[in-house]
Phi, psi and omega in degrees: 000316182297324179295324179292319179294336178281333188237342179262122182285062181301340187296343178293328181266326183291329182296304177298329178294316175298316182299315180291314178300316178300316176297321183289321177297318174296334181242024183302133182090355184243358179210154181278143187298332185293337175299324183291320179298319181295312179302317183297316179302316182296312181298316180298322177297312179298321176301310180301317180297312181299317180293324178293321179296311184289328174298315181300328184280314191261342176060034175207146194276330191286310181300313178299327181294316179292320180291321178294321176303319177295317179297320178290322178297317180300317178298313180290327187268348189304310186293319179296319182292317181296318177296322181295314181293322177303318179295323191244333175208082185303330183297329185273358186272355184289150179301327179294343178262310188288319185292319176299321181296314175300317178301320178297316178298325176297318180294321181296316180299316182297317177297320179290326177289331178291333182267345185281156179294153186294326178253114185243073184299320181297307177301320178301311179303312187297314183292320179299312182291322180302309184292322176298317173303312181295322180294321177298314183297316179293327176298318175298316179297320176295318179295325174298317180294322180293329179277000179239072180291157180165174183288133180234126179073206179288155183215163179280123183278321187225073181303128181287339187224150171281151183302127172082000182261148171236112183298145177300139178206193181290123174270165181237080182300329187275338180198163187282167176301150179279151170299147180232126178247119181254109191247112181254125172250109190300129174065032177269110184281164180287162178303314183295324180291321179300321183288318182287316188273326187249345189068028182251123182269108180256015186296339176300321178294322178295319179293320180296317179295321175299321176296334178274003176094007182282153168253125184254130179270096193290332184252025183294149181228146161279158180274340182221175182243008177241141189301314182299316182293320177301313184289322178298321177292312185293315182288343177253003173056036186206153167294155179259147176253150183253134174274341177253202179298129182299128175091359180243130182245128176263172178297333180286327174297319178294320178295327178287333174296318178307316179295315184291330177288318183297317182251067187261161184291323183298305182289331173299317181294318186286326179295317178295332183275353176110005178284144166274134181263122181238118190252109174238048182242182180271354180256153168277140170249159181299121184069004181221080187287158177293146178268359179238162173254137177230151183246004185283310185266142182283079185230164171058224184288350179300330178305324176266312189295334180298343179273354181276155182297318183297324178293311184287338175299312184280328188272304189271306186295322183294327178276304193287339183235029186302319184281327185279348183235072185304325183295342179263355186300325181295320181287330188258350189299337181281341189303312179300342186256010188292320180293324174300312180295318176298320179297320181298317181293315182293314181301314179297319177303311178300314178303314177299320184294321182296339182275347184283156175258119185252139178277342178230160179292151179243147169248115182249118180246123173236145182226107184255138185271062175209138008272035179291152178294154006283138185273086193288342179244140172277169181300333181273006178087003178286132170286126183287153174279163177307320186292337182274347186273130184281130184278340184256124176294137183096356178254358179284154178271162176296328174296331176292319179294309181294332176292334182274344182297319181303317179294315180300313182300323180293321179288323177297313182297318179290328176294313179297317180300315181297313181300314184293321181289318180290331177262004179058039178060021182265350186268143172278138179231123176250110189246120187213156162270135176296331173203185183263192182297120182254084179209134180290131183237117184302134178086350182256144170281196184266011183303322184292344175298332189255341186282101190247160173294141179205105179224136182232140176241119171254130177302328182275358179054033177260108188241020192289340182274341181278152181219154188301322185267020181300144177243174187305315182299337180259358186298308181279338171297321179288314182301317181288323177298320180288312185283326193237007180062033174290162176239044177291127178288150179272139178270164177292130180280128183204162182232153177225120179276119183248158182228163176283135177255122177278000000 
């Protein structure tokens, strides 16, 4: 065994395995294990491709193994080094400093490898043993974490249902339960908040919705101001509890929201009642993964992958230095339009779903990132160029937001019209913004962060249980009480302004 450790570069496989395991241990309880297996497979494939290229060039196994290991180490360590420098010496954290330093070290290593003997038993043994020891240490830490179960991150404070239970309610012997379409338009503010904060009259949409039979909750509020927290709360019909400082969210809190959304009370209740769950959102639901990839929220494998150089190249460098790096523009130009492409895919899927004949009632959930930034369309309907799109959330102007509303409203109206026509007005439609307009406005408090679009269509047009000031935690409590004769008590409607915790 010692001879193999001296001559076989196992470290090429051990390095990506350590990076993934170390990341999983650091985020244990906040991400599903299969994301790690996917990442590990990707990293090993790239390692094998690079090794094959350098081996074909140099025709000897050891030198290329060391150099590829350095390239992968550079990729894996980049984010950690950059974050460390940002915290202690921001001037040194710039790409123009870090990249030349890594390049210089790579050149020195290549020169050294050219002069080194072809068989380097000592360095091979050292790297193999070092990585095996690191893997063993992380394995022990993982075992310790698994033996300490407990609440991690945010949690549901007041579950409305026991796991797997369906409260007794009104049955429908004469006909099946109605299909339910849950349509979230991200950051869509209420008409009154748009009028007050932006001077924008969106009353035409309200009039159109009322003509379609919708009831509008004019003073609706989200309970929180960040998307993952809003959706975790709404889909669990409950406020969330903090294991850390109340109202401050870390990346682990956001990741725990992903878990709460995946295993939520709303779809659990409906599935137990016989509904088929159809997921056309940006989040995964239990046994129903999302069909799109998103880079905005710190969820899934992004918890580990966001530290790599390749991720930051496309995410940070692509946005912040688009004009300064012309040679990368062809590679990076699609990034600002990824949410637009995702929205187009999800819209088409929902419209197609509404045309299907279902043997059982369906719950269709879609989450569209509009009119959320990046505001890719101008008020005149023109698609903006990448240079016009702001890379940093919070730096956009109110005119950017309102300029995106005509495009958003056109898509919203077509979606609602298609669903009603295809279902012959028999489907329930819940149309909401997850939260309100999230933009600092001089002289205004944070109320507009919570004032969201909220319109509901019941085929029977009985809206007596709905009320104007309803908030997210009570949305599905009221819907289920109305549709299925449940007796779920309503919670006190309140809001909590949350901030990022570093």
